[in-house]
DRENVOTI-890364 format. One record per residue (C-alpha): residue number from 0; residue in one letter; x, y, z. Coordinates in steps of 0.001 Angstrom, whole numbers, plus 500000, padded with zeros to 6 digits. Last residue first. Layout:
<rec num="NUM" residuo="A" X="X" Y="Y" Z="Z"/>
...
This chain:
<rec num="153" residuo="F" X="501793" Y="509206" Z="514203"/>
<rec num="152" residuo="P" X="502490" Y="509228" Z="510469"/>
<rec num="151" residuo="V" X="502494" Y="505827" Z="508746"/>
<rec num="150" residuo="D" X="505659" Y="505490" Z="506678"/>
<rec num="149" residuo="H" X="505454" Y="503979" Z="503202"/>
<rec num="148" residuo="S" X="506557" Y="507178" Z="501584"/>
<rec num="147" residuo="V" X="506755" Y="508431" Z="498014"/>
<rec num="146" residuo="K" X="507412" Y="512107" Z="497534"/>
<rec num="145" residuo="I" X="508060" Y="513908" Z="494246"/>
<rec num="144" residuo="P" X="507551" Y="511042" Z="491806"/>
<rec num="143" residuo="R" X="508363" Y="512111" Z="488254"/>
<rec num="142" residuo="I" X="506229" Y="511917" Z="485123"/>
<rec num="141" residuo="V" X="503435" Y="509884" Z="486697"/>
<rec num="140" residuo="V" X="500929" Y="508989" Z="483983"/>
<rec num="139" residuo="K" X="497319" Y="509876" Z="484754"/>
<rec num="138" residuo="T" X="494513" Y="507655" Z="483587"/>
<rec num="137" residuo="N" X="490802" Y="508140" Z="483203"/>
<rec num="136" residuo="F" X="487981" Y="505677" Z="483641"/>
<rec num="135" residuo="T" X="484348" Y="505382" Z="482648"/>
<rec num="134" residuo="K" X="481191" Y="503362" Z="483248"/>
<rec num="133" residuo="V" X="482837" Y="500105" Z="484295"/>
<rec num="132" residuo="Y" X="480174" Y="497502" Z="485142"/>
<rec num="131" residuo="R" X="480262" Y="495765" Z="481760"/>
<rec num="130" residuo="N" X="483914" Y="494872" Z="482281"/>
<rec num="129" residuo="N" X="485809" Y="494138" Z="479071"/>
<rec num="128" residuo="F" X="486877" Y="497743" Z="478505"/>
<rec num="127" residuo="F" X="488038" Y="498334" Z="482067"/>
<rec num="126" residuo="V" X="489734" Y="495199" Z="483389"/>
<rec num="125" residuo="D" X="491061" Y="493248" Z="480429"/>
<rec num="124" residuo="Q" X="491479" Y="496059" Z="477919"/>
<rec num="123" residuo="T" X="492822" Y="498397" Z="480593"/>
<rec num="122" residuo="F" X="495338" Y="495785" Z="481750"/>
<rec num="121" residuo="R" X="496488" Y="495076" Z="478192"/>
<rec num="120" residuo="D" X="497072" Y="498816" Z="477680"/>
<rec num="119" residuo="Y" X="498942" Y="498978" Z="480980"/>
<rec num="118" residuo="D" X="501410" Y="496348" Z="479836"/>
<rec num="117" residuo="S" X="501650" Y="498070" Z="476414"/>
<rec num="116" residuo="M" X="502767" Y="501239" Z="478209"/>
<rec num="115" residuo="E" X="505993" Y="499649" Z="479360"/>
<rec num="114" residuo="Q" X="507470" Y="498063" Z="482443"/>
<rec num="113" residuo="A" X="504366" Y="498806" Z="484455"/>
<rec num="112" residuo="Q" X="503350" Y="499783" Z="487992"/>
<rec num="111" residuo="Y" X="499630" Y="500501" Z="488546"/>
<rec num="110" residuo="I" X="498026" Y="502691" Z="491190"/>
<rec num="109" residuo="I" X="494239" Y="502362" Z="491186"/>
<rec num="108" residuo="V" X="491680" Y="504885" Z="492394"/>
<rec num="107" residuo="Y" X="488049" Y="503842" Z="492719"/>
<rec num="106" residuo="D" X="484562" Y="505357" Z="492702"/>
<rec num="105" residuo="M" X="484983" Y="508499" Z="490627"/>
<rec num="104" residuo="A" X="482956" Y="511691" Z="491002"/>
<rec num="103" residuo="G" X="483737" Y="511972" Z="494704"/>
<rec num="102" residuo="T" X="484457" Y="509459" Z="497455"/>
<rec num="101" residuo="V" X="487036" Y="506703" Z="497241"/>
<rec num="100" residuo="Y" X="487503" Y="502914" Z="497154"/>
<rec num="99" residuo="Y" X="491260" Y="502462" Z="496906"/>
<rec num="98" residuo="F" X="493598" Y="500057" Z="495123"/>
<rec num="97" residuo="H" X="497357" Y="500274" Z="495497"/>
<rec num="96" residuo="T" X="500133" Y="498194" Z="493903"/>
<rec num="95" residuo="V" X="498290" Y="496930" Z="490849"/>
<rec num="94" residuo="N" X="501013" Y="495173" Z="488846"/>
<rec num="93" residuo="T" X="499999" Y="491893" Z="490515"/>
<rec num="92" residuo="H" X="496682" Y="491839" Z="488674"/>
<rec num="91" residuo="R" X="494094" Y="489316" Z="489892"/>
<rec num="90" residuo="E" X="492899" Y="491721" Z="492619"/>
<rec num="89" residuo="I" X="491587" Y="494141" Z="489997"/>
<rec num="88" residuo="S" X="489095" Y="491734" Z="488396"/>
<rec num="87" residuo="E" X="487956" Y="490538" Z="491828"/>
<rec num="86" residuo="I" X="487261" Y="494114" Z="492929"/>
<rec num="85" residuo="F" X="485233" Y="494782" Z="489780"/>
<rec num="84" residuo="S" X="483123" Y="491656" Z="490086"/>
<rec num="83" residuo="K" X="482410" Y="492223" Z="493783"/>
<rec num="82" residuo="I" X="481480" Y="495871" Z="493211"/>
<rec num="81" residuo="S" X="479242" Y="495046" Z="490263"/>
<rec num="80" residuo="D" X="477510" Y="492193" Z="492081"/>
<rec num="79" residuo="K" X="476821" Y="494077" Z="495342"/>
<rec num="78" residuo="N" X="475568" Y="497186" Z="493643"/>
<rec num="77" residuo="E" X="477271" Y="500335" Z="492494"/>
<rec num="76" residuo="N" X="476004" Y="501412" Z="489153"/>
<rec num="75" residuo="E" X="477961" Y="502127" Z="486007"/>
<rec num="74" residuo="L" X="481241" Y="502074" Z="487913"/>
<rec num="73" residuo="A" X="483617" Y="505012" Z="487962"/>
<rec num="72" residuo="V" X="487361" Y="504489" Z="487714"/>
<rec num="71" residuo="E" X="490375" Y="506685" Z="488381"/>
<rec num="70" residuo="A" X="493655" Y="505302" Z="487124"/>
<rec num="69" residuo="I" X="497105" Y="506334" Z="488328"/>
<rec num="68" residuo="L" X="500002" Y="505068" Z="486259"/>
<rec num="67" residuo="T" X="503571" Y="504481" Z="487363"/>
<rec num="66" residuo="L" X="506000" Y="503557" Z="484616"/>
<rec num="65" residuo="N" X="509597" Y="502488" Z="485169"/>
<rec num="64" residuo="R" X="508913" Y="498986" Z="486466"/>
<rec num="63" residuo="G" X="512234" Y="497572" Z="485279"/>
<rec num="62" residuo="L" X="513262" Y="495995" Z="488576"/>
<rec num="61" residuo="A" X="515717" Y="498771" Z="489408"/>
<rec num="60" residuo="E" X="512961" Y="501280" Z="488651"/>
<rec num="59" residuo="A" X="510492" Y="499631" Z="491022"/>
<rec num="58" residuo="S" X="513077" Y="499837" Z="493801"/>
<rec num="57" residuo="L" X="512150" Y="497382" Z="496517"/>
<rec num="56" residuo="I" X="510895" Y="498070" Z="500016"/>
<rec num="55" residuo="A" X="511797" Y="495021" Z="502116"/>
<rec num="54" residuo="V" X="508989" Y="493799" Z="504333"/>
<rec num="53" residuo="E" X="507907" Y="493300" Z="507942"/>
<rec num="52" residuo="K" X="504149" Y="492912" Z="508255"/>
<rec num="51" residuo="K" X="501150" Y="494157" Z="510189"/>
<rec num="50" residuo="I" X="502823" Y="495847" Z="513139"/>
<rec num="49" residuo="V" X="499963" Y="497506" Z="515010"/>
<rec num="48" residuo="G" X="497966" Y="494278" Z="514794"/>
<rec num="47" residuo="I" X="497516" Y="493507" Z="518484"/>
<rec num="46" residuo="E" X="499801" Y="490471" Z="518220"/>
<rec num="45" residuo="K" X="502456" Y="492340" Z="516253"/>
<rec num="44" residuo="L" X="502679" Y="495108" Z="518848"/>
<rec num="43" residuo="A" X="502884" Y="492428" Z="521571"/>
<rec num="42" residuo="V" X="505792" Y="490726" Z="519773"/>
<rec num="41" residuo="I" X="507527" Y="494110" Z="519452"/>
<rec num="40" residuo="R" X="506972" Y="494792" Z="523159"/>
<rec num="39" residuo="R" X="508419" Y="491437" Z="524161"/>
<rec num="38" residuo="Q" X="511452" Y="492006" Z="521928"/>
<rec num="37" residuo="V" X="512052" Y="495426" Z="523481"/>
<rec num="36" residuo="A" X="511882" Y="493906" Z="526969"/>
<rec num="35" residuo="S" X="514373" Y="491228" Z="525877"/>
<rec num="34" residuo="S" X="516835" Y="493848" Z="524610"/>
<rec num="33" residuo="S" X="516628" Y="495775" Z="527838"/>
<rec num="32" residuo="L" X="514861" Y="499107" Z="527904"/>
<rec num="31" residuo="G" X="515899" Y="502777" Z="527837"/>
<rec num="30" residuo="V" X="514356" Y="503769" Z="524507"/>
<rec num="29" residuo="N" X="517477" Y="504332" Z="522424"/>
<rec num="28" residuo="E" X="519613" Y="501685" Z="524153"/>
<rec num="27" residuo="G" X="516738" Y="499222" Z="523829"/>
<rec num="26" residuo="I" X="516453" Y="499904" Z="520105"/>
<rec num="25" residuo="D" X="520164" Y="499150" Z="519722"/>
<rec num="24" residuo="H" X="519828" Y="495869" Z="521687"/>
<rec num="23" residuo="S" X="516609" Y="494982" Z="519839"/>
<rec num="22" residuo="S" X="518663" Y="495177" Z="516678"/>
<rec num="21" residuo="T" X="517634" Y="497553" Z="513905"/>
<rec num="20" residuo="R" X="516638" Y="495320" Z="510996"/>
<rec num="19" residuo="T" X="513146" Y="496782" Z="510828"/>
<rec num="18" residuo="N" X="514635" Y="500096" Z="509679"/>
<rec num="17" residuo="Q" X="512663" Y="503349" Z="509465"/>
<rec num="16" residuo="Q" X="509411" Y="501900" Z="510788"/>
<rec num="15" residuo="I" X="511548" Y="500054" Z="513313"/>
<rec num="14" residuo="I" X="512738" Y="503249" Z="514968"/>
<rec num="13" residuo="R" X="509434" Y="505105" Z="514931"/>
<rec num="12" residuo="L" X="507655" Y="501998" Z="516229"/>
<rec num="11" residuo="I" X="510068" Y="501686" Z="519162"/>
<rec num="10" residuo="H" X="509455" Y="505339" Z="520062"/>
<rec num="9" residuo="L" X="505694" Y="504788" Z="519857"/>
<rec num="8" residuo="D" X="505915" Y="501760" Z="522131"/>
<rec num="7" residuo="I" X="508073" Y="503757" Z="524573"/>
<rec num="6" residuo="K" X="505601" Y="506632" Z="524635"/>
<rec num="5" residuo="D" X="502723" Y="504299" Z="525512"/>
<rec num="4" residuo="L" X="500368" Y="502517" Z="523173"/>
<rec num="3" residuo="E" X="496837" Y="501680" Z="524288"/>
<rec num="2" residuo="N" X="495625" Y="505198" Z="523402"/>
<rec num="1" residuo="Q" X="496994" Y="504603" Z="519889"/>
<rec num="0" residuo="M" X="494357" Y="501884" Z="519443"/>
């Protein structure tokens, strides 16, 4: 896909990845295009799926989500039913912010934001202990985030 993008597209993406509220006029001044040309390019980038969504990044701490937990999960056996059941059980929980299928000794990695440890305890009871497909899991508690980025490097 990146082969379809020219230098101007990439420059526009760098700008809006940092601040989607940057005006097309200001972007145009930076990349050497008119405001309307910038708008057309942004629409095209949305249409081809390069820009998936425009969002506000909220402070978890300001909203009382002071705990970040990282769970690694291994399933008993990976078959169509166990995978489907497990994925559905995770997708129901809004406190799960990231959910990855991974290689290695564990099958999945889950990032969970909680107000307090009892929230996570209820989650583990519901999703891990009450799921016959879960073989084992381990949890890491984030003491202090060092780098958290939502930027896609390119």
